[in-house]
N, C-alpha and C positions, 0 to 999 in steps of 0.2 A: 374134518378140518383139524389142522394141527394146533397144538396148544399155543405156540408163538403167534400164529396167524389170528387166533381168537383173541389173544391178549392185545395184539396190535389194533384189531378192530374195536375193542372195548376202549382203548386209549384214545383213538380218533373220535369215537362217539362222545366220550367224556369231554374232550377238547371242544367239540362242536357245541355241546350243551353249555359249557361255561362261556363260550363266545356269545351264544344267543342270550344267556342270562345277563351278561354284561351290557349288551345292546339294549335289552328291555329295561334294565335299571338305569340306563343313561351313562354308564361308566365307559362303555365302548363307543367306537365310532359308528355312526349310522351310515347305511349305504346312500349313495348319491340319489337325490330325488325323493327320499322317503317322506319329506314334509311338504310336498307340493300343494296339498289340499289344506294346509293349515296356514292361516293368515299370519303375516309377519307382525312383530310388535306385541305389546301386551294384549291379552285376551280381554274382551269386554265382559263385564259382569252380567250374570243372568239372574232374573228375579221371577218368582212365581206369584201371580196375582189372581184373585178371584173377583169376578164382577157378577152382579145379580141382574137378570133381565126381567123387567116388569112390563106387563101389558095392561092397559086400561081400556076396557070395552065400552066406555062412555054410557054406562047404564044398561046396556044390552047384555043378554046371556052370551058369554064367550064360548064358542064351539070350536073355533080353529084360529090359529095364528101362524104367520110365516114372516120371518125377518131376515134381512141380509146384514151380516156382521162383517166389517172389514177394518183393517188398519192401513191407512194411507202411507204411513212411514215405513212399513215393512219390519218394524222392530218387534212386533208381537206375533206370536204363533199360538193358535188355539190348540191346546193339548188335551182338553177334556170337557165334557158337557154332562151335567146332571139335571134332573128334573126339579120342579118347584115344590112349593108347600101344599098347594090346593090339591085335594084328591083327584080332581079332573085332569090335572097336569103334573102329577107326581112322577111319572115315568120320564126318562130323558127324552128330549125332542129328537126328531129324525134329522139326519144330516148325512152328507157324503163324506166318509172318512178320508178319501183322497183329497178333498178340498181343504183339509186341515194343513196340508203342505203349502198351499198358496196363501195369498193375503186376504182372501174372503171366503165366507162360508154361509150357506143358507140353512137356517134352523127352522123347523116347523113341527107343530103338534096339533092334534085334534081330539075332541071329546065326542064320543057317539052316544053318551048317556042323555044328552039333551039340555038339561038345566045347568049350564055352566055359571061361574061367578059373574056378577054384574059390576063389580068394583075392581080397582087396580089390584093385581096379584103378582106374586113372584112365580114366573112360569119356568125359569131355568137359571142355573148357575154355569158360567163359562170360566174355565181355568186357562190362563195364558202364561206363557213363558216370554219374558220381555228381555231383549238384549240391550245392554247399555243402561245409562242412568236417566235418560229422558223418558217421560211418559209418552206412550204412543198416542196417535190421533185416531181414536176409535170412532167409526161411523156406524150408525144403526139405522136401517130403513125398514119401516113396517110395510111389507109388500102386501100382506093380506091379514086382516083381522075380521072375523066373521061370526055371526050368530047362526042359529039353525035356519034363519030366514034369508041369509045372504050377507054381503059386506056391511060392516058397521062404519057409518060416517062419523068422523071425529075421534075415532079410536087412536090411541098412541102407544108407543113402545119406548122404553128408556133403559139405560144402563146405570147401575149404582154400584159403588165400591163398598 
């Protein structure tokens, strides 16, 4: 390759790099259609919030729980889940990671040791990212709360901030 051809190629490459850097930094003009996936107008603020999930087994030994957690407004997305404080439910509950992309997720955990707590306990912490300034409408449904002998009547689940 001749020296002049090599020099020309280097100059063209340098020009392309400087044009790309200008577009990335916002000083150059972007190609048509580059912002189609970005909403027009000011972006809504994002907030990260943690809620605590408590289960009250109504005096029975807690062996398993399953709740459905959802936001009816669509403003909140579940971005993380961690376990509770009690040794029986210290590990993070089970859930479908793909469900985190939707508006609802089912969380569940069980204890095979046998003698679970009999009073209300913290079983999980859920981490949310909330779009906008309004608080989401979070709904929590206790689908299953059970002792080693079966479902517990009168058991409840609640969220606390």
